[in-house]
VMD Tcl script that draws the C-alpha trace (Angstrom):
set ca {
  {-24.68 5.87 23.77}
  {-25.00 2.75 21.72}
  {-25.27 -0.93 22.66}
  {-23.89 -3.87 20.71}
  {-27.25 -4.56 19.07}
  {-27.62 -0.93 18.02}
  {-24.04 -1.01 16.74}
  {-24.81 -4.03 14.58}
  {-28.12 -2.55 13.33}
  {-26.43 0.73 12.39}
  {-23.65 -1.19 10.63}
  {-26.17 -3.15 8.59}
  {-28.15 0.01 7.82}
  {-25.00 1.68 6.48}
  {-24.16 -1.33 4.33}
  {-21.45 -2.96 6.45}
  {-22.28 -6.64 6.54}
  {-20.61 -7.67 9.79}
  {-20.81 -11.15 11.25}
  {-22.00 -11.05 14.85}
  {-18.64 -12.17 16.23}
  {-16.76 -9.58 14.15}
  {-19.12 -6.83 15.24}
  {-18.82 -7.93 18.86}
  {-15.02 -7.97 18.81}
  {-14.87 -4.55 17.12}
  {-17.41 -3.16 19.55}
  {-15.59 -4.55 22.58}
  {-12.23 -3.36 21.30}
  {-13.49 0.21 21.00}
  {-15.03 -0.04 24.47}
  {-11.78 -1.32 25.98}
  {-9.90 1.55 24.37}
  {-12.15 4.02 26.18}
  {-12.95 1.86 29.25}
  {-16.67 2.39 28.79}
  {-19.75 0.15 28.58}
  {-21.46 1.85 25.63}
  {-20.33 3.46 22.40}
  {-21.05 6.95 21.08}
  {-21.72 7.80 17.45}
  {-18.21 9.27 17.19}
  {-16.75 5.97 18.41}
  {-18.80 4.17 15.75}
  {-17.48 6.45 13.03}
  {-13.94 5.91 14.27}
  {-14.43 2.14 14.25}
  {-15.75 2.20 10.68}
  {-13.21 4.65 9.26}
  {-9.98 4.08 11.18}
  {-9.70 0.34 10.56}
  {-9.86 0.60 6.74}
  {-7.43 3.52 6.79}
  {-4.98 1.50 8.85}
  {-5.24 -1.38 6.38}
  {-4.63 0.97 3.46}
  {-1.63 2.51 5.22}
  {-0.21 -0.95 5.90}
  {-0.64 -1.97 2.27}
  {1.01 1.23 1.04}
  {3.87 0.72 3.50}
  {4.29 -2.86 2.26}
  {4.23 -1.70 -1.36}
  {6.88 0.93 -0.65}
  {9.07 -1.63 1.12}
  {8.72 -3.97 -1.87}
  {9.72 -1.19 -4.25}
  {12.76 -0.36 -2.14}
  {13.72 -4.02 -1.97}
  {13.42 -4.34 -5.77}
  {15.56 -1.24 -6.26}
  {18.15 -2.69 -3.90}
  {18.20 -6.00 -5.79}
  {18.59 -4.20 -9.12}
  {21.41 -2.07 -7.71}
  {23.15 -5.15 -6.33}
  {22.78 -6.97 -9.66}
  {24.19 -4.08 -11.69}
  {27.07 -3.61 -9.26}
  {27.88 -7.33 -9.38}
  {27.60 -7.38 -13.17}
  {29.88 -4.39 -13.64}
  {32.51 -5.24 -11.01}
  {32.76 -9.00 -10.69}
  {32.00 -10.56 -14.06}
  {34.18 -10.91 -17.10}
  {33.92 -8.95 -20.30}
  {32.13 -11.80 -22.09}
  {29.36 -12.03 -19.47}
  {28.95 -8.27 -19.43}
  {28.51 -8.12 -23.20}
  {25.98 -10.96 -23.16}
  {23.99 -9.29 -20.38}
  {23.98 -5.92 -22.16}
  {22.91 -7.60 -25.42}
  {20.05 -9.41 -23.70}
  {18.97 -6.20 -21.98}
  {19.01 -4.31 -25.29}
  {16.83 -6.98 -26.86}
  {14.25 -6.44 -24.14}
  {14.22 -2.68 -24.71}
  {11.47 -2.42 -27.29}
  {9.96 0.76 -28.64}
  {6.75 0.06 -26.74}
  {8.66 -0.36 -23.47}
  {10.54 2.92 -24.02}
  {7.30 4.77 -24.80}
  {5.65 3.43 -21.64}
  {8.72 4.31 -19.58}
  {8.79 7.83 -20.98}
  {5.10 8.46 -20.26}
  {5.53 7.07 -16.74}
  {8.49 9.35 -16.13}
  {6.52 12.35 -17.38}
  {3.61 11.53 -15.07}
  {5.98 11.09 -12.15}
  {7.64 14.46 -12.89}
  {4.24 16.18 -13.16}
  {3.15 14.74 -9.80}
  {6.38 15.92 -8.18}
  {6.06 19.45 -9.58}
  {2.36 19.71 -8.72}
  {3.10 18.56 -5.16}
  {5.73 21.29 -4.88}
  {8.64 18.93 -4.45}
  {11.99 19.81 -6.04}
}
mol new
graphics top color blue
foreach p $ca { graphics top sphere $p radius 0.5 }
foreach p [lrange $ca 0 end-1] q [lrange $ca 1 end] { graphics top cylinder $p $q radius 0.2 }
display resetview
């Protein structure tokens, strides 16, 4: 079993520079989860590994939600452009879009699509 001081010493030894208050709150949180008064080495490993993994998962979830929101906005824009605008506005929008489609952009898009397809096939997804 490990005390708060041992927890902080082990953290510093492993290269985790924790402020005393941060170490104390993390230590007490893990103790409350298990309703104990000391921490085992397994609890220490969980405290050091689980928290960063949760942060990474949250960031990935946020990134995915942002991507879905962007796709929804693009879909809404294209639908609005094609259904509710006049011919003149449509032509101007298509012309402006074509001006932005450079050779470099198309090459980058193509390589990105190839990488995406390779990842999907290597992961065994259809």
